[in-house]
C-alpha positions in Angstrom: 76.9 94.2 81.3 79.8 92.0 79.7 78.1 89.8 78.9 75.3 92.2 77.1 78.0 93.6 74.6 79.9 90.1 73.5 75.7 88.8 73.1 75.5 92.1 70.5 79.1 91.5 69.4 78.1 88.6 68.2 74.8 88.3 66.6 76.5 91.6 65.2 78.9 89.0 63.2 76.2 86.7 63.1 73.9 89.0 60.7 77.1 91.0 59.1 76.7 94.0 60.2 79.0 96.4 59.8 78.5 98.8 62.8 77.2 98.6 66.3 75.0 101.2 67.9 74.5 101.7 71.1 73.4 105.2 72.4 71.0 106.7 75.7 67.6 107.1 74.9 67.6 104.5 71.7 67.9 100.0 71.4 70.7 98.9 71.5 71.0 98.6 66.9 72.8 97.0 64.1 74.1 98.5 60.7 73.1 95.5 58.0 73.3 96.2 54.1 73.3 100.1 54.8 69.6 99.3 57.3 69.6 100.2 61.1 67.7 97.3 62.8 67.2 97.7 66.3 68.0 94.3 67.6 66.3 95.1 71.5 63.0 96.8 71.9 64.0 98.0 75.6 66.0 101.4 74.8 69.1 101.6 77.0 69.1 104.1 79.9 71.7 106.9 80.6 73.1 104.5 83.1 72.6 101.5 81.1 74.7 103.5 78.4 77.5 104.4 80.8 78.1 101.2 81.8 78.7 99.6 78.8 80.7 102.7 77.5 82.7 102.4 80.4 83.0 98.6 80.6 85.2 98.5 77.1 87.9 100.6 78.3 91.1 100.4 80.6 91.6 102.8 83.3 94.1 105.4 80.9 91.8 105.3 78.2 88.1 106.3 81.1 90.4 108.6 81.7 91.1 110.1 78.4 87.1 110.0 78.2 86.4 112.0 80.5 89.3 114.2 80.0 88.8 115.1 75.9 85.1 113.7 76.0 86.4 111.0 73.3 88.3 107.5 72.8 88.8 105.2 70.1 90.3 102.3 70.4 90.3 99.0 69.5 88.4 95.6 71.1 89.3 92.2 70.6 86.6 89.2 71.7 88.2 85.5 71.2 86.4 83.1 68.5 84.1 86.5 67.6 86.4 89.0 66.4 88.3 92.2 66.5 86.1 95.6 66.8 86.9 99.7 66.6 85.3 101.2 68.9 84.5 105.5 69.4 82.8 107.0 72.2 81.9 110.1 72.4 79.4 112.3 74.2 76.0 113.1 72.5 73.7 115.5 75.1 75.7 114.5 78.0 75.7 111.1 78.3 77.8 109.1 77.1 77.5 107.2 73.3 79.5 104.2 70.8 79.0 102.7 67.3 81.4 100.0 66.9 83.0 99.4 63.4 83.7 95.1 62.5 87.3 95.0 61.8 87.4 92.4 58.4 89.9 90.2 59.3 89.1 88.2 56.0 89.4 89.8 52.4 86.9 89.4 50.3 88.3 87.9 46.6 87.5 90.3 43.5 85.8 86.9 42.1 83.3 87.7 45.4 82.9 91.5 44.8 82.0 90.1 41.2 84.6 93.1 40.0 85.2 93.5 36.6 88.8 92.4 35.1 90.7 95.6 35.3 90.7 96.2 38.6 93.0 93.4 39.5 94.7 94.7 36.7 94.5 98.0 38.4 95.9 96.5 41.4 98.9 95.1 39.4 100.0 98.6 38.0 103.5 98.8 38.8 103.4 102.5 39.1 101.1 105.4 39.0 98.2 106.4 41.1 95.1 104.9 41.2 91.4 106.2 42.9 88.5 104.5 44.8 85.6 107.4 44.8 82.4 107.0 46.5 80.1 108.9 49.4 80.6 107.3 52.7 78.7 103.5 53.1 79.4 103.2 49.1 81.7 99.6 50.5 85.3 102.2 48.7 87.6 100.5 51.9 85.5 96.8 50.8 86.8 97.3 47.0 90.4 98.8 48.1 90.9 95.5 50.2 90.0 93.5 47.7 92.9 95.1 45.2 94.7 94.4 48.0 93.7 91.3 48.7 95.2 90.5 45.3 98.0 91.9 44.8 99.0 90.7 47.8 98.5 86.7 46.6 99.8 87.6 43.2 102.8 89.3 43.5 106.0 90.7 46.3 106.6 93.5 47.7 106.3 95.7 51.0 102.4 97.6 50.3 102.1 99.9 53.5 99.2 101.1 54.6 97.7 104.8 56.8 94.8 104.1 57.8 91.5 105.7 59.7 90.6 103.3 61.0 92.3 100.6 59.9 89.3 98.5 58.4 90.8 95.1 57.3 93.1 93.2 58.9 96.0 92.3 56.1 98.0 88.5 56.4 101.7 88.7 54.3 101.0 86.5 52.0 103.7 87.0 48.6 104.1 89.9 49.9 104.3 92.0 53.2 102.0 94.2 54.5 102.0 96.8 57.2 99.6 98.8 58.4 99.8 101.7 60.8 96.4 103.3 62.3 96.0 107.6 62.5 96.3 108.1 66.2 98.5 104.3 67.0 100.8 103.8 65.2 101.3 107.0 64.2 100.0 110.5 65.1 99.6 112.2 62.4 98.9 111.5 58.0 101.9 114.1 57.3 104.0 112.4 59.9 103.1 109.4 58.5 103.4 109.8 54.7 106.7 112.2 54.9 108.6 108.8 56.4 106.7 107.0 53.6 109.0 106.9 51.1 111.7 105.3 53.9 110.2 102.0 54.1 111.4 100.8 51.1 107.2 100.3 49.9 106.3 99.3 47.0 102.6 99.8 46.7 101.4 102.7 49.5 98.2 102.5 50.5 96.6 105.9 51.8 92.7 105.2 54.1 91.7 108.7 52.6 92.6 112.1 50.8 91.1 114.8 52.4 93.2 117.7 51.4 96.0 118.8 49.3 98.7 117.8 51.5 97.4 114.3 51.2 97.2 114.7 47.1 100.6 116.0 46.6 101.6 113.0 48.4 99.7 110.8 46.7 100.9 112.2 42.9 104.5 112.2 44.7 104.2 108.8 45.7 102.9 108.1 41.9 105.8 110.1 40.4 108.1 108.3 42.1 108.2 104.8 40.6 105.4 103.5 43.5 101.3 102.4 43.1 99.5 104.7 45.0 96.2 103.8 46.0 93.7 106.0 48.0 89.7 106.7 48.2 88.1 110.5 47.8 84.7 111.5 48.9 82.8 111.9 45.5 80.1 110.7 43.9 82.4 110.1 40.4 84.4 109.8 37.8 84.5 113.6 36.8 83.6 114.4 40.7 87.0 113.1 41.5 88.7 115.5 39.2 87.2 118.2 40.5 88.0 117.2 43.9 91.4 116.9 43.4 90.9 120.0 41.3 89.3 122.3 43.9 92.2 121.0 46.4 94.9 123.5 45.0 95.1 127.6 44.5 94.3 128.5 41.1 97.6 129.3 39.8 99.0 126.0 40.1 95.9 124.1 38.3 97.8 123.7 34.8 100.8 121.6 37.4 98.6 119.7 39.0 96.5 118.5 35.7 100.0 117.7 33.9 100.5 115.8 37.1 98.1 114.1 37.0 97.7 113.4 33.2 100.6 111.2 33.5 100.7 109.5 36.4 97.1 108.6 37.4 95.8 105.3 36.1 92.2 105.4 36.8 89.4 106.0 38.7 86.7 103.7 40.1 84.1 105.3 41.1 81.5 103.3 43.4 77.8 103.1 44.9 76.0 99.8 46.3 72.5 99.4 45.6 70.1 96.7 47.0 69.8 93.8 45.0 66.5 92.5 44.3 66.1 89.5 47.7 66.6 93.0 50.1 69.7 90.8 51.9 72.6 92.3 50.3 73.9 95.3 48.0 75.4 95.4 44.8 78.2 97.1 43.7 78.1 99.5 40.8 81.0 100.9 39.2 82.6 103.5 37.2 85.5 103.0 35.3 87.7 105.2 34.0 91.1 104.7 32.6 94.2 106.8 31.9 94.5 106.0 28.0 96.3 108.7 26.1 93.2 110.5 25.5 92.1 110.6 28.8 95.6 111.8 29.8 95.3 114.5 26.9 91.7 115.4 28.5 93.1 115.9 31.2 96.5 118.0 30.6 94.0 120.4 29.3 91.6 120.4 31.7 88.9 119.2 29.1 87.2 116.8 32.1 84.0 117.6 30.8 84.6 114.8 27.5 85.1 112.6 29.8 82.0 111.0 30.5 81.3 110.9 27.1 85.0 108.9 26.5 84.1 106.8 29.8 80.8 105.4 27.3 82.5 104.7 24.1 85.2 102.8 25.5 84.1 99.6 26.6 86.6 97.6 24.9 88.8 99.2 27.1 87.1 98.2 30.2 85.8 101.7 30.9 82.6 102.3 31.7 79.8 104.7 33.1 77.4 103.8 36.3 74.4 104.7 33.7 76.6 101.0 31.3 76.4 99.5 34.6 73.3 99.6 35.9 71.6 98.9 32.9 74.2 95.7 33.0 73.4 94.9 36.6 69.4 95.3 35.4 69.7 92.9 32.7 71.4 89.7 35.0 68.4 90.7 37.4 70.9 92.0 40.2 68.8 94.8 41.0 65.8 96.3 40.5 64.3 98.6 37.3 63.5 101.2 39.7 66.7 100.8 41.3 68.3 101.1 37.6 66.6 104.9 37.3 67.2 105.9 41.1 70.5 105.9 41.1 71.2 106.3 37.5 72.8 110.0 36.8 70.3 110.5 32.8 67.0 108.0 34.4 66.0 109.1 31.1 69.4 107.3 29.0 68.6 104.7 31.1 64.6 104.5 30.7 65.7 104.7 27.5 68.6 102.6 27.1 66.9 99.2 28.8 63.6 99.3 26.4 65.7 99.4 22.9 67.3 96.0 24.8 63.9 94.6 25.5 62.7 92.2 22.7 59.1 93.8 20.9 60.1 97.1 23.2 60.5 98.8 19.6 57.2 99.7 18.8 55.5 100.3 22.3 59.0 102.9 23.1 57.9 104.8 19.7 54.1 104.5 20.6 55.4 106.0 24.3 57.7 108.9 22.3 54.5 109.6 19.5 52.8 111.2 21.9 55.1 114.3 23.1 52.9 117.5 22.0 54.6 119.7 19.3 54.2 122.2 22.0 56.9 120.4 23.9 59.4 119.6 21.2 59.6 123.4 20.8 60.2 123.0 24.5 63.0 121.2 23.9 61.8 118.2 26.3 61.8 115.8 23.6 62.7 112.6 24.2 64.5 112.3 20.5 66.3 116.2 20.2 67.7 116.4 16.8 68.6 120.3 17.2 72.1 120.9 17.4 73.8 123.2 19.5 
């Protein structure tokens, strides 16, 4: 069984997979560019799965697994790599997911990140949030930002993660990486003691609670740069998610603190490239300019999208603008640009307006809209004012 798992791990690295799935009743499978693909035609039996899962564990880990029905541990293979294993039971059978731990940190250039991203990473103090859904590359972007800071400055970087996904080597900075359950008992304990460890930069793997957000804002207020991730689909939703952590009677104070300390929100999606072999990061960027600070302080979150749309010179952009730009560069397809858009009609319109010779076609298309549709407010060019 050891040779079998070693072969899967080697295939995982060679094919650039992020995860390996081992479960009874299904073939072993890899997640590559967000898609799950089987690496063997034969499904695993209960006995095979049990032997594979227990074969990766130490006696102490087996005892913990049998008692708690869960076990998280690290697995290392010489000349292959390091992996984080999450073992579990499902339908009375064993299973496991192995996540590859990256030791090579991607650069901002390799990820084609805009110039404003390394600028955010070099901030002396403040709060920077990377937002997105599960599997949208938040950790990769954050790793690139931390890698840039590590190679372009000196200081002490502390990370609190669950689990550690990228291993950073000491370069210009000393990097202390703490993993929940291994290096610290809880988020609260780790974050509470962080300021006693002379940090310059603090990375919180993910903010899930009010307590975590309070620590993040406090770190920024006390003169540190705090980087964190948040589950939200765009910049506006990220701010609304933060507000939802707190009771209504604290919102005014929270918005004031947020307006003073927020340096930027980078929201992210991953869209398949036309060749289907890789994915393109599509970013929405909000920066803490004086106007944005005023809007946050007064709770006028709805207007923030308009400010991003009209502040490209400052480095801000919306998802729709990034989708249009990526399509024009041939990095994504027209269909995906519309599929991932906040406003498919707006993206369609802007692409047509930017395409040579399309103005007449657009005029002909819009002229087909009936007077009844226009009366009902369905026109692409609704000129009525509220």
